[in-house]
N, C-alpha and C positions, 0 to 999 in steps of 0.2 A: 972379741969379734971373730977370731980364728976358730974358736970352739963352736960358736953358733953356726958358722958356715959348714963346719965338719958335720954337725948334727943334721943340718938341712940336706947336705949331700947324702948322708947315710939314709935319711928318711925318704928321699926321692928315689933312691935305688932299692932300698930294702923293702919298702912298703909294697910296691908292685910285685916283687918276687914273693913276698909272704902271701899276698892276695892270690897269686897264681897257684902257689902250693896248696892253699886251702881249697881253691876251686877244683883243682885236679883230684884231690883226695876225698872230697865230699860228694863227688859224683854229679856235679853241675853240668858237665859236658856229656853229649850223647856218645854212644859207642863209636869206635873208630871206623866202622865200615859204612859205606854209602851205596853199596851195590844192591840191586834188587834180586839178583839170582843167588843161588847157593853154590858155594865152592864145591867142586867135585873132590871127594875123598880119594887120596892116592893119586898116582900118575897114570892116566889113561892116554895112550897115544894111538892115533889113527894115521898110519903111514900114507894112506891114499890122499890125505888132506895136506900133505907137506907142500909148501910153495906152489900153490895152485894159481897159475897165471898172474903172479904178483899180488894176489889178494892177501890182505893182512889178517882178516878174520873170516870164519865160516859159521853160518847158522846151520846147525845140524838137527834134523828131525829123526828121531828113532821110530821107525815104522816096521816092526817085525810082522811076520805072517799072522800071528794071533791077534793083532790089533786091527779092529775094523772101524767102528764108528768114531772113536776118539781120534784115530790117525787121519781119517777122512776129514774131520773138522779142522785139524791142524794143517793138513795139506791145503785146504781151501783158503786158509788165512795166510799161508806162506807168501803168496803173490802180493797180497796187500801189505804185508810186512816189508817185502822187498821194495815196493813202490814208496812206502813211507820213509825209506832211507834217503830218498832224493839224490842229491849230488854225491852222497857217500857210497852209492852203489858200486862205484869203480873199485872200492877197497874191500868189498864184502861179497862173499860167495854163499850160495845156499845149496845144501846137499841133503839127501835122504838116505839114511842108513837102513838097509833091509831090502825088501822085495822091490824089484824094478817096476817103475811106473813111467810109461812112455808118454802119458798125457801131460806131465808137467815138464817144464824146461830146465829142471834142476838136475844136478849130477846124482847118480845112484851109486851107492857104495855098499859092497858086501863085506862085512867084517863080523867077527864073532864076539865083539864086546858085549858085556852084560850091562846094558843101560836100560833105564826105565822106559816102557813103551809110551809113545805119544808125547814125550817130553822134548823140549827144545834145548840145545846145548850150544855154547859158544866155544869154538875151537880156534886156537891161534894158528899162525902160518907155519909153525913147526909140528903141527898135528896134535898138540896137547889139548885135551878137553879141560876147559877151565871152569865154566859156570853152567849150572843146570837151572832150567825154568820149567817147573812142573805144569802139567795139563790140569785144568779144572773143568768139570762138567758145566758149570755155570758160565754162559757166554760173556757176561760182563766181567767176571773175575778173570777169565782167560784173556780177555782183551787188556785188562790192567797188567797181567803178567807179561804180555807181549809188549806193552808200552814200557814196562820196566826194562825189558831186554833191549829195546831201542835206546833207552836212556843210557844204559850201561855201555852199549856198543858205541854210541856217540862219544862218551867220555874216553873210552879206550882208543878210538881213532884220533881224538884230539890229543891224547898223550903221545901217540905214535908220531903225529906230525911235529910235535914240539921237541921230540928227542932226536 
């Protein structure tokens, strides 16, 4: 009787562990990242974006002098992106890196960082550029990229509230 109970205990503990080991090493699970943006290589800091009015994250558009049509398209969608944040607007700021544009109500920053033109970036409250969202000429693909940015941003803000 004691031997049967021991084998039952070992089976109940060992079988799930063995199944988990097989599942992990056979590739049944998706990769570990769930973000839509690409992580920025290296550490890029923008000192002008540190602790801006208590905002936790900043959506940054790189709009250099050489960028014309693509940057104009991205600027036009920035306001819709900000409206889509809803109640999370109080924790997010939007800034434009590059030439000054008085027509938009967003902050303009002059910095010599080498970032891809017309791309959107997520910057934390310490000025660290974290995620990059590339611009696409196709409006539908570009809309999906911005939707992914919103999804990532909502996750990050949710994590910030829980910590």
